[in-house]
C-alpha positions as CSV (number, residue, x, y, z in Angstrom):
1,M,-6.4,44.4,-15.3
2,A,-6.2,47.7,-13.8
3,A,-8.3,48.8,-11.2
4,Q,-10.1,52.4,-10.0
5,D,-9.1,53.4,-6.9
6,D,-12.7,52.2,-6.1
7,E,-12.7,48.9,-7.9
8,V,-10.7,46.1,-5.0
9,P,-9.1,43.3,-7.8
10,L,-10.4,40.4,-6.3
11,N,-8.6,38.5,-8.7
12,A,-5.4,40.5,-8.2
13,I,-5.6,39.1,-4.8
14,R,-6.4,35.7,-5.3
15,A,-3.3,36.1,-7.4
16,F,-1.4,37.1,-4.6
17,V,-2.6,34.8,-2.0
18,T,-2.1,31.8,-4.4
19,V,1.8,33.6,-4.6
20,A,1.7,33.7,-1.0
21,R,1.1,30.2,-0.2
22,E,3.1,28.3,-3.4
23,G,6.4,30.4,-2.6
24,S,6.5,31.3,-6.7
25,V,5.0,32.9,-9.0
26,T,6.1,29.8,-11.2
27,R,3.7,27.7,-9.1
28,A,1.3,30.0,-8.9
29,A,0.6,30.1,-12.6
30,S,0.3,26.2,-12.4
31,S,-2.0,26.4,-10.0
32,L,-3.8,28.9,-11.4
33,G,-4.3,27.5,-15.0
34,T,-2.4,30.6,-16.2
35,T,0.7,31.7,-17.7
36,Q,3.5,33.9,-15.4
37,S,2.6,37.3,-17.0
38,S,-0.2,37.1,-16.1
39,V,0.5,36.1,-12.1
40,S,3.0,39.0,-12.7
41,R,1.0,41.7,-13.9
42,Y,-1.9,41.2,-11.0
43,L,0.8,41.4,-8.4
44,S,1.7,44.9,-10.2
45,V,-1.9,45.7,-10.1
46,L,-2.2,45.1,-6.3
47,R,1.0,46.8,-5.3
48,D,-0.3,49.2,-7.4
49,Y,-4.0,50.0,-5.8
50,L,-2.5,49.0,-2.1
51,G,0.5,51.0,-2.7
52,A,3.0,48.8,-1.2
53,D,5.6,45.9,-2.0
54,L,3.9,42.8,-1.4
55,I,6.7,40.6,-3.0
56,E,10.7,40.0,-3.1
57,R,12.3,38.4,-5.5
58,R,14.9,36.4,-4.2
59,G,16.3,34.0,-7.5
60,R,13.0,31.7,-8.5
61,R,11.3,32.4,-4.9
62,S,9.5,34.5,-4.7
63,D,9.7,36.2,-0.7
64,L,6.3,38.0,0.6
65,T,7.9,41.6,2.7
66,E,6.6,42.1,5.5
67,F,3.5,44.4,4.7
68,G,3.0,41.2,2.1
69,R,2.7,38.7,4.7
70,L,0.1,41.3,6.8
71,F,-2.2,41.3,4.1
72,A,-1.9,37.4,3.3
73,N,-2.5,36.9,6.8
74,A,-6.0,39.7,6.8
75,V,-7.1,38.1,3.2
76,S,-6.2,34.1,2.8
77,E,-9.1,33.0,5.3
78,P,-12.0,35.5,3.8
79,L,-10.8,34.5,0.6
80,E,-10.9,30.6,0.9
81,T,-14.8,31.1,3.0
82,V,-16.0,33.0,0.2
83,G,-14.7,30.2,-2.4
84,F,-16.0,27.2,-0.3
85,T,-19.3,28.6,0.2
86,A,-20.1,29.3,-3.0
87,K,-19.2,25.5,-4.2
88,R,-21.4,24.3,-1.2
89,M,-23.9,26.6,-2.8
90,R,-23.3,25.8,-6.3
91,R,-25.9,23.2,-8.0
92,R,-25.5,22.6,-12.2
93,A,-28.8,20.8,-14.0
94,A,-26.0,21.1,-17.0
95,A,-24.6,17.9,-18.3
96,G,-23.2,15.5,-16.0
97,T,-26.6,15.4,-13.8
98,N,-26.5,11.1,-13.1
99,R,-22.9,11.0,-12.4
100,I,-21.1,11.8,-9.1
101,V,-17.6,11.3,-7.6
102,V,-16.4,9.2,-4.9
103,R,-13.0,9.5,-3.4
104,T,-11.6,6.8,-0.9
105,S,-8.7,6.0,1.0
106,L,-9.6,2.5,1.2
107,S,-8.4,1.4,-2.2
108,T,-8.6,-2.7,-1.5
109,F,-12.1,-2.1,-0.1
110,A,-13.2,-0.1,-3.3
111,S,-11.2,-2.9,-5.6
112,S,-12.6,-5.8,-3.3
113,L,-16.1,-4.8,-2.3
114,L,-17.4,-1.6,-3.7
115,I,-16.3,-1.7,-7.1
116,P,-17.7,-4.8,-8.1
117,N,-21.2,-3.7,-6.2
118,L,-21.2,-0.7,-8.3
119,Q,-23.7,-2.1,-11.7
120,A,-26.1,-2.7,-8.5
121,F,-26.4,1.2,-7.4
122,S,-26.1,2.4,-10.8
123,S,-29.2,0.2,-11.7
124,E,-31.0,0.8,-8.5
125,A,-30.3,4.9,-8.9
126,G,-31.6,4.8,-12.9
127,G,-28.4,4.7,-14.3
128,V,-25.9,6.9,-12.4
129,I,-22.7,6.9,-13.3
130,V,-20.0,6.6,-10.3
131,D,-16.1,7.4,-10.6
132,V,-14.0,6.3,-8.1
133,V,-10.9,7.8,-7.3
134,S,-8.4,7.2,-4.4
135,S,-6.2,9.0,-2.3
136,L,-4.2,9.1,0.9
137,S,-4.1,12.6,1.5
138,R,-6.8,14.6,3.8
139,P,-9.4,16.0,1.3
140,T,-10.0,19.9,1.3
141,S,-12.9,21.9,0.1
142,S,-11.6,22.5,-3.2
143,D,-11.4,19.2,-3.9
144,D,-13.8,17.6,-6.5
145,F,-16.1,14.4,-4.9
146,D,-19.5,14.6,-3.9
147,I,-18.7,11.4,-1.3
148,L,-15.9,10.5,0.9
149,I,-15.0,6.3,2.4
150,T,-12.6,6.4,4.7
151,R,-11.3,4.9,8.1
152,D,-8.8,7.1,9.0
153,L,-9.2,11.0,7.4
154,S,-12.4,13.2,8.1
155,V,-13.8,16.0,6.5
156,I,-13.6,20.1,7.5
157,E,-16.6,20.7,5.6
158,P,-20.3,20.3,6.7
159,A,-21.7,16.8,5.5
160,D,-23.9,14.0,6.3
161,S,-21.9,10.8,7.2
162,W,-23.1,7.1,7.6
163,E,-21.1,4.4,9.7
164,I,-20.6,1.7,7.9
165,Y,-18.1,-0.9,9.1
166,N,-16.8,-1.6,11.9
167,E,-13.6,-3.4,11.1
168,E,-12.8,-6.7,12.0
169,L,-9.5,-8.8,11.3
170,V,-8.3,-12.4,10.3
171,C,-5.6,-13.8,9.8
172,V,-5.8,-16.3,6.3
173,G,-3.7,-18.6,4.4
174,P,-4.4,-20.5,1.1
175,P,-6.8,-23.9,2.0
176,N,-3.7,-26.3,0.8
177,L,-1.0,-24.6,3.4
178,V,-3.9,-24.0,6.6
179,A,-6.5,-26.4,6.1
180,G,-6.8,-28.7,9.5
181,R,-4.4,-26.5,10.7
182,E,-4.9,-24.4,14.4
183,L,-3.8,-20.8,15.1
184,S,0.0,-22.3,16.1
185,I,0.4,-22.4,12.7
186,V,1.6,-18.7,12.8
187,R,4.2,-19.2,15.1
188,S,5.9,-21.4,11.6
189,T,4.9,-19.8,8.4
190,P,5.2,-16.0,7.6
191,I,2.8,-13.7,7.8
192,L,3.1,-10.7,5.3
193,N,3.4,-6.8,5.7
194,I,1.5,-4.3,5.2
195,T,3.1,-0.9,4.9
196,S,0.3,1.4,4.3
197,R,-1.9,-0.6,7.9
198,P,1.3,-0.5,10.3
199,D,-1.5,-1.0,13.0
200,I,-2.9,-4.2,12.1
201,L,-0.3,-7.0,12.7
202,P,0.4,-5.6,16.2
203,T,-3.2,-5.0,16.8
204,W,-3.9,-8.0,15.8
205,L,-0.6,-9.9,17.6
206,R,-2.0,-8.2,21.1
207,A,-5.5,-9.6,20.4
208,M,-3.9,-13.0,20.2
209,N,-1.5,-12.4,22.8
210,L,1.4,-12.9,21.3
211,S,4.5,-10.3,19.9
212,S,6.3,-9.8,17.1
213,N,8.7,-12.7,18.7
214,D,6.7,-15.3,18.4
215,I,5.8,-15.3,14.4
216,R,7.9,-15.4,11.6
217,A,7.7,-11.7,9.2
218,G,7.0,-12.3,5.9
219,A,7.7,-10.3,3.2
220,R,6.4,-6.6,2.1
221,Y,4.4,-5.1,0.4
222,D,2.2,-1.6,0.2
223,H,-1.7,-2.5,0.1
224,N,-4.1,-5.5,0.5
225,Y,-4.5,-5.4,-3.0
226,L,-1.0,-6.5,-4.0
227,A,-0.6,-9.5,-0.8
228,L,-4.2,-11.1,-1.7
229,P,-2.2,-12.4,-5.1
230,A,0.7,-13.3,-2.8
231,V,-1.4,-14.9,0.0
232,M,-3.5,-17.4,-2.6
233,T,0.0,-19.0,-4.7
234,G,2.1,-18.5,-1.5
235,K,3.2,-20.1,1.6
236,C,2.5,-17.3,3.6
237,L,-0.6,-15.9,5.9
238,L,-2.4,-12.6,5.9
239,V,-4.0,-10.8,8.6
240,A,-6.9,-8.5,7.1
241,P,-9.7,-6.8,7.4
242,E,-12.4,-9.6,7.0
243,I,-14.5,-7.9,4.8
244,I,-11.9,-7.3,1.5
245,V,-11.3,-11.5,1.9
246,S,-14.6,-12.9,2.7
247,D,-15.9,-13.3,-1.2
248,L,-11.9,-15.1,-1.3
249,V,-12.8,-17.1,1.9
250,R,-16.3,-17.7,0.4
251,G,-14.8,-18.8,-3.1
252,G,-12.1,-21.2,-1.7
253,A,-9.4,-18.7,-2.6
254,L,-8.4,-18.3,1.1
255,Q,-9.9,-20.0,4.8
256,V,-9.8,-18.0,7.8
257,I,-7.9,-19.8,10.7
258,P,-10.0,-21.0,13.5
259,G,-10.2,-18.4,16.1
260,S,-8.0,-15.7,14.2
261,R,-10.6,-13.2,14.7
262,A,-10.3,-9.8,16.2
263,P,-12.0,-6.6,15.9
264,S,-9.3,-3.6,15.2
265,G,-10.7,-0.7,16.5
266,M,-11.2,1.3,13.1
267,Q,-15.0,2.4,11.7
268,Y,-15.3,2.8,8.3
269,R,-17.3,6.3,7.6
270,A,-19.0,7.3,4.4
271,Y,-19.4,11.4,4.4
272,A,-21.7,13.1,1.6
273,V,-20.4,16.3,1.3
274,D,-23.2,19.0,1.0
275,R,-21.5,20.9,-1.5
276,S,-22.1,18.0,-3.8
277,E,-23.7,19.6,-7.2
278,H,-26.0,15.9,-6.9
279,P,-26.9,15.5,-2.7
280,E,-29.8,13.0,-2.6
281,I,-28.1,10.4,-5.5
282,A,-24.9,11.3,-2.7
283,R,-26.9,10.7,0.4
284,S,-28.6,7.4,-1.5
285,F,-25.4,6.2,-2.3
286,C,-24.2,6.3,1.0
287,R,-27.0,4.2,2.5
288,W,-26.8,1.7,-0.5
289,L,-23.2,1.6,0.8
290,A,-24.2,1.1,4.5
291,R,-26.9,-1.9,3.4
292,L,-23.8,-3.0,1.4
293,C,-21.7,-3.6,4.3
294,K,-23.8,-4.8,6.6
295,K,-24.5,-7.5,4.4
296,A,-21.4,-8.4,3.7
297,A,-20.6,-8.9,7.9
298,L,-23.8,-10.3,8.6
299,A,-22.0,-12.8,5.8
300,Q,-18.8,-13.3,7.5
301,A,-21.0,-14.6,10.6
302,A,-23.0,-16.6,8.9
């Protein structure tokens, strides 16, 4: 682990940058997948190489010295660039060549439209395995995914993108509650509130020339996929993206209130990142998803 005078200790620099970012040797060790003693030895190597202290221990925290801050500011971005470039250009032909990871911030869209149709893509693409993960956090170049499907996030790395759906909102309820009723039903029937999409209800109300005082507030749910069973079995309404309720409407479990359709102004996009180990499969998936969403939108309009 010791470094010669002419040998830059790159592993030690990586460990130091992680400590600077995490603010703790313990958290840095966890992030690097190594032990605290290994990180401490790397810090010692770097201190000997540079001839100056970089870290000041204060209880459980590891604060940077003035020299440490200057060094961290100078090397953090170049080190991240090296890691990003290596991952972007990495290509593996070993096990798992027929597998991609799809990451999405649209959990209800994934459960209602994407996942039920994945077998069709897999068959079309020769048996590709599609792993699906959901996250509301902004993706980074170190995250493991080939495709991002999102409405409100963006990627900061090179990627091809597709516009897959311009979101339309509708107000729905169980047929035994809304059959034969007009839009005025929203004034007397509770409307569920989705806390992960606080924009939906105000946007829809403005489009309907209504205010929050004109409706009855119903129960709160974190996500639409939690609210859908509630609206199907209860005496309440839900304002939701039409694409996630269209199958339930066609199957008769829900009914759209006439005159309740309105654009939200939100656009769903799919990104195939350049660093994917399977770029052609990733791009093929995005093209397939765009066709699937177009088909769903045409079915809604019919």
